[in-house]
C-alpha positions in Angstrom: -4.0 -61.4 46.2 -5.5 -59.7 42.9 -3.2 -58.2 40.8 -2.9 -54.6 39.5 -4.4 -53.7 35.8 -1.0 -53.4 34.3 -0.2 -56.7 35.4 -3.4 -58.1 34.1 -3.8 -56.5 30.6 0.1 -55.4 30.5 1.5 -51.8 29.4 1.3 -52.3 26.0 -2.7 -52.9 25.4 -3.4 -50.1 28.0 -0.9 -48.0 26.0 -2.7 -49.0 23.0 -6.1 -48.0 24.5 -4.9 -44.3 25.6 -3.8 -43.5 21.6 -6.0 -41.3 19.9 -9.1 -43.4 18.6 -7.4 -43.7 14.9 -4.7 -45.5 16.4 -6.3 -47.1 19.7 -6.6 -50.6 20.4 -9.1 -51.9 22.6 -9.7 -53.6 26.2 -8.2 -57.5 25.1 -10.1 -60.5 25.8 -9.6 -61.1 29.3 -11.1 -57.8 30.4 -14.3 -59.8 29.5 -13.7 -63.5 30.0 -10.7 -63.4 32.9 -12.2 -64.0 36.6 -9.0 -61.9 38.4 -10.2 -59.0 35.6 -13.5 -59.5 36.9 -12.3 -59.5 40.7 -10.3 -56.6 40.1 -13.4 -54.2 38.8 -15.3 -55.8 42.3 -13.1 -54.3 43.9 -11.4 -51.2 42.4 -14.0 -50.1 39.9 -17.8 -50.4 41.4 -16.9 -49.7 44.7 -15.6 -46.6 43.3 -18.8 -45.3 41.2 -22.2 -44.9 41.7 -23.5 -48.3 40.6 -27.4 -48.2 39.7 -28.9 -51.0 41.3 -32.6 -50.7 40.9 -35.7 -48.8 40.5 -37.8 -47.2 43.1 -40.5 -49.2 42.1 -38.8 -52.5 43.2 -39.7 -51.2 46.8 -42.9 -48.8 46.2 -44.3 -49.0 50.1 -43.0 -48.6 53.1 -41.8 -51.5 55.0 -40.4 -52.9 51.2 -37.4 -54.4 51.0 -34.9 -56.4 48.7 -31.3 -57.7 49.4 -28.9 -57.1 46.6 -25.2 -57.9 45.3 -23.4 -55.1 44.8 -19.9 -56.6 43.6 -19.4 -59.2 46.6 -20.9 -57.5 49.0 -24.8 -58.4 50.2 -26.8 -54.8 50.5 -30.5 -54.5 51.9 -32.7 -51.7 50.4 -35.4 -50.5 52.2 -37.7 -47.8 52.4 -38.5 -46.8 55.7 -41.8 -45.1 57.2 -40.8 -41.9 55.7 -41.0 -43.3 52.3 -37.4 -43.1 51.9 -35.0 -45.3 50.4 -32.1 -46.8 52.4 -29.3 -49.1 52.0 -27.6 -51.2 54.5 -24.6 -53.8 54.5 -26.9 -57.1 54.5 -24.9 -58.5 57.9 -26.1 -59.2 60.9 -24.2 -57.1 64.0 -24.3 -59.9 66.3 -22.9 -63.2 64.1 -22.7 -61.9 60.9 -25.3 -63.9 59.2 -27.4 -62.2 56.3 -30.6 -60.2 57.8 -32.7 -60.1 54.5 -32.9 -63.4 52.2 -35.6 -62.5 49.9 -37.9 -60.0 49.1 -40.4 -58.4 51.9 -43.7 -56.6 51.6 -44.8 -54.3 54.9 -42.1 -55.0 57.2 -42.0 -53.3 60.3 -38.7 -54.2 61.3 -35.8 -56.2 59.6 -35.3 -59.3 61.6 -32.3 -61.7 61.4 -33.4 -65.2 61.0 -30.4 -66.6 62.7 -30.8 -65.3 66.4 -34.0 -62.9 65.6 -31.8 -59.6 66.5 -34.3 -57.0 64.6 -33.8 -53.4 63.5 -35.9 -50.7 62.7 -36.2 -49.5 58.9 -33.9 -47.0 59.5 -31.1 -49.7 60.9 -31.3 -48.7 64.6 -30.8 -51.7 66.8 -34.3 -52.3 68.4 -34.4 -56.2 70.0 -31.3 -58.8 70.8 -33.7 -61.4 72.5 -32.5 -63.8 75.2 -28.9 -62.3 74.6 -28.1 -62.5 78.2 -30.8 -65.2 78.9 -33.5 -62.4 79.8 -36.2 -61.9 76.9 -35.5 -58.3 76.5 -31.5 -58.0 77.4 -32.0 -56.0 80.4 -29.3 -57.7 82.2 -26.7 -56.6 79.6 -25.9 -52.9 78.6 -25.3 -53.0 74.4 -24.0 -50.0 72.1 -27.2 -49.8 70.2 -25.5 -47.0 68.0 -22.2 -49.4 67.3 -24.8 -52.4 66.5 -26.8 -50.4 64.4 -27.0 -51.9 60.8 -24.0 -50.7 58.7 -25.2 -48.1 56.0 -24.3 -47.5 52.7 -24.2 -44.4 51.0 -27.5 -44.3 48.7 -29.3 -42.0 46.3 -32.6 -41.6 44.0 -32.8 -39.9 41.0 -35.9 -39.6 39.9 -36.8 -43.5 38.9 -32.8 -45.2 39.8 -31.6 -46.5 42.8 -27.7 -45.9 43.3 -25.3 -47.1 45.8 -21.6 -45.6 46.5 -19.9 -48.5 48.5 -16.3 -46.7 49.3 -18.5 -43.6 50.1 -16.3 -41.3 48.0 -17.4 -40.7 44.6 -18.7 -37.1 44.1 -22.4 -35.9 44.8 -24.9 -38.0 42.9 -26.3 -34.6 41.8 -22.6 -34.1 39.6 -22.6 -37.6 38.4 -25.5 -37.4 36.7 -25.5 -33.7 35.9 -24.3 -34.1 32.3 -27.7 -36.5 31.4 -29.6 -33.4 33.2 -28.0 -30.4 31.0 -28.7 -32.8 27.9 -32.7 -33.3 28.4 -32.7 -29.9 30.3 -36.4 -29.0 30.7 -37.7 -32.6 30.3 -39.9 -33.5 33.2 -38.5 -37.5 34.0 -40.9 -37.4 36.9 -44.4 -37.1 34.9 -43.5 -40.9 33.7 -44.5 -43.6 35.4 -43.6 -47.6 35.2 -45.1 -49.7 32.6 -43.2 -52.6 32.4 -40.6 -54.2 34.9 -38.4 -57.7 34.2 -35.1 -59.4 34.6 -33.5 -61.1 31.9 -29.8 -62.7 31.7 -27.6 -63.0 29.2 -24.1 -65.0 29.3 -22.0 -62.5 28.6 -19.5 -59.6 30.2 -21.6 -56.6 31.6 -19.1 -54.1 29.3 -20.7 -55.4 25.9 -23.9 -53.4 26.7 -21.7 -49.9 26.7 -19.2 -51.6 24.2 -22.7 -51.7 22.1 -23.2 -47.7 22.1 -23.1 -47.1 18.7 -25.8 -47.2 15.7 -23.5 -48.9 13.3 -24.3 -52.2 14.2 -28.2 -51.0 13.5 -28.6 -52.7 10.1 -27.3 -55.7 10.2 -28.2 -57.2 14.1 -31.7 -55.1 14.1 -33.7 -56.3 11.0 -36.9 -55.7 10.9 -36.3 -52.6 13.6 -33.9 -50.8 11.6 -34.6 -51.8 7.6 -32.5 -49.8 6.2 -28.7 -48.0 6.5 -29.7 -44.6 5.6 -32.1 -44.8 8.7 -28.8 -44.6 11.0 -26.4 -42.9 8.2 -26.5 -39.6 6.1 -25.8 -41.3 3.1 -25.0 -37.9 0.9 -22.2 -36.8 3.6 -21.3 -40.1 5.2 -22.2 -38.7 9.1 -24.2 -40.7 11.3 -27.6 -39.4 12.2 -26.9 -39.2 15.6 -24.1 -37.8 17.4 -21.9 -39.5 19.5 -21.1 -37.4 23.0 -18.9 -38.0 26.0 -19.2 -35.9 29.0 -17.9 -36.6 32.5 -19.6 -40.0 33.6 -22.3 -40.3 30.5 -21.9 -41.1 27.1 -24.8 -40.4 24.5 -26.0 -41.2 21.4 -28.1 -37.7 20.3 -30.3 -37.5 17.4 -29.3 -34.8 14.6 -32.0 -32.6 13.1 -33.2 -34.6 9.9 -33.0 -38.0 11.0 -35.7 -40.1 9.7 -38.7 -40.8 11.8 -39.0 -44.0 13.2 -41.7 -46.1 12.8 -44.1 -48.1 15.1 -43.0 -45.5 18.0 -46.7 -45.1 19.5 -46.9 -41.5 18.1 -49.4 -39.6 15.6 -49.8 -41.9 12.4 -49.0 -45.2 14.2 -51.6 -45.3 16.1 -55.4 -44.0 16.4 -54.4 -42.9 20.3 -50.5 -41.9 20.5 -48.9 -42.4 23.8 -48.7 -38.9 25.5 -45.4 -36.7 25.1 -42.8 -36.2 28.3 -43.7 -32.7 29.7 -40.9 -30.4 28.4 -40.3 -26.5 29.2 -41.4 -24.8 26.4 -37.9 -22.8 25.9 -35.5 -25.9 25.9 -35.0 -28.2 23.1 -36.3 -31.5 22.9 -33.7 -33.9 23.1 -34.2 -37.5 21.7 -30.9 -39.5 23.2 -30.0 -43.1 24.3 -27.2 -42.5 27.1 -24.9 -44.7 29.6 -24.6 -43.4 33.2 -21.1 -44.8 34.0 -20.7 -47.7 34.6 -23.8 -49.8 34.2 -26.9 -47.7 33.4 -28.7 -46.8 30.2 -31.5 -44.7 29.5 -33.0 -44.3 26.2 -35.5 -41.2 26.2 -37.7 -40.7 23.3 -40.2 -38.0 23.5 -43.0 -40.4 24.7 -41.1 -42.9 26.8 -38.0 -43.7 28.5 -36.7 -47.6 28.2 -33.9 -48.4 30.8 -31.6 -51.0 31.8 -29.0 -51.8 35.1 -26.5 -54.3 33.4 -25.7 -56.2 37.4 -22.4 -57.9 36.6 -22.6 -61.5 38.0 -19.8 -63.2 36.6 -17.1 -62.8 33.7 -19.8 -64.4 31.2 -22.9 -63.9 33.0 -25.1 -60.6 33.7 -28.2 -59.9 34.7 -30.6 -56.7 32.5 -32.6 -55.1 34.6 -34.9 -53.8 32.2 -37.9 -50.9 33.0 -40.4 -49.1 30.5 -41.8 -45.6 31.4 -44.2 -43.5 30.0 -46.5 -40.5 31.1 -49.7 -41.1 33.0 -52.4 -43.0 31.3 -49.6 -43.9 28.7 -48.5 -46.5 31.4 -51.3 -48.4 32.3 -54.2 -47.3 30.5 -56.3 -49.5 27.9 -56.7 -46.2 25.9 -52.9 -46.3 24.8 -52.6 -50.0 25.0 -51.7 -50.7 21.4 -48.8 -47.8 21.0 -47.6 -49.3 24.3 -47.5 -52.6 22.9 -45.5 -50.9 19.4 -43.1 -49.7 21.9 -42.7 -52.9 23.9 -42.8 -54.8 20.8 -39.9 -53.0 19.4 -37.6 -53.3 22.5 -38.5 -57.2 23.5 -40.2 -58.7 20.8 -43.4 -59.9 20.2 -42.2 -63.7 21.8 -41.5 -61.2 25.2 -38.4 -63.6 25.5 -34.7 -62.9 26.1 -33.8 -65.5 23.2 -36.7 -64.8 21.2 -34.3 -62.5 19.0 -37.0 -60.1 17.6 -36.8 -57.5 19.8 -33.7 -54.8 20.3 -33.0 -56.3 23.9 -33.0 -60.0 22.8 -31.2 -59.1 19.3 -28.2 -57.3 21.2 -28.1 -60.3 23.3 -27.3 -62.4 20.8 -24.3 -60.4 19.4 -23.0 -59.9 23.1 -22.8 -63.6 23.7 -20.9 -64.6 20.4 -18.9 -62.1 21.7 -18.3 -63.5 24.3 -17.4 -66.8 22.9 -14.9 -65.0 20.7 -13.2 -63.3 23.0 -11.3 -66.2 24.2 -9.2 -66.2 21.0 -5.9 -64.2 21.4 -6.9 -62.6 18.3 -9.6 -60.8 19.8 -7.0 -58.4 21.6 -6.2 -57.2 18.5 -9.7 -54.7 17.8 -9.5 -51.1 16.3 -12.2 -48.6 16.8 -14.4 -46.5 13.6 -13.6 -42.6 14.3 -17.3 -42.3 12.4 -18.9 -44.5 14.9 -17.3 -45.5 17.8 -15.9 -42.6 19.8 -18.1 -43.3 22.6 -17.0 -47.0 22.9 -13.2 -45.9 23.0 -14.2 -43.5 26.3 -16.5 -46.2 27.9 -13.4 -48.5 27.9 -10.8 -45.5 28.9 -13.3 -44.9 31.8 -13.0 -48.1 33.2 -8.7 -48.0 33.1 -9.6 -44.2 34.7 -11.4 -45.5 37.3 -9.5 -48.8 38.3 -6.2 -46.9 38.1 -7.7 -44.5 40.5 
């Protein structure tokens, strides 16, 4: 039986984390390296929240389906005939085999490979061949409703697909509202998928959220952020991005006057700049990079969206599901290819490799993997936060505690 969070982390560490940031300690190393804490997250954190699990473009057409793991549970995502995305437990109602083993396109039914029981794309049982020795099971009356695929609470918000395993999380509209308030007036629906790939890093999933500050930019992202003054107003000592927290999300919001980023597909960078995300005239355009708790990050610029869904696989292994969205012809058109390349080079590096260390993503991976090793040391339990830069990290780590403790 998994021990409680108090037993695993110790009351002293929990008390230290809950202090004001100036005197707070961080999550101890075992929260990143221990299998027992990872098991606790799978049992008492992930099921209680809206976990990001994929993008609607992963199963774009009716009949497209994919198996996923959410925590320890096998789940099916499928797009039904009406075009809606549904989620079901990937468990046959006959003998509890997995129904879907790999992604599929254009399915009419979900058919278990063990005894060919079949369900339609809404999870209703349609076939139990030869269950009673007859082809159509005509001599046995089965409870069709009871034997339907077990549904999982699922929601699609713009491009993102979420599931809530325990069914008790607040409505998805409430979960995303702080982010929608932040970007009020921006039409995310006008953007289209351009690039979609999965990369792995050998570190705990929480390091992604622990990275939600710009303090590291100058040292980690050489060739991309080349001056401390790009992230810090040198005269005042105030970062150019404000750290904000509200409910399910934390964000880094660009302050007015922040120096413009170079090579971002805008006018002056390329001959044909990327089209901007439509914005309501009365609303202020917001440039921000945000986390939707627990595992979705969304960087929203005026002309693109870069997003990651962190899929926790093990205490020291995470799959980063990456996607990039642009407006209209900016997503695929040849005219905007040079501008689009600037964005992708910035994030993925020219090497387009998770180990290339020449783009923001792979450079971050290198640091997180080094942290994963360092966190095994007892010295690593003694971390401190910068009130100037790291209030988002303090907030996120307290969210982890709050969710697990209920």
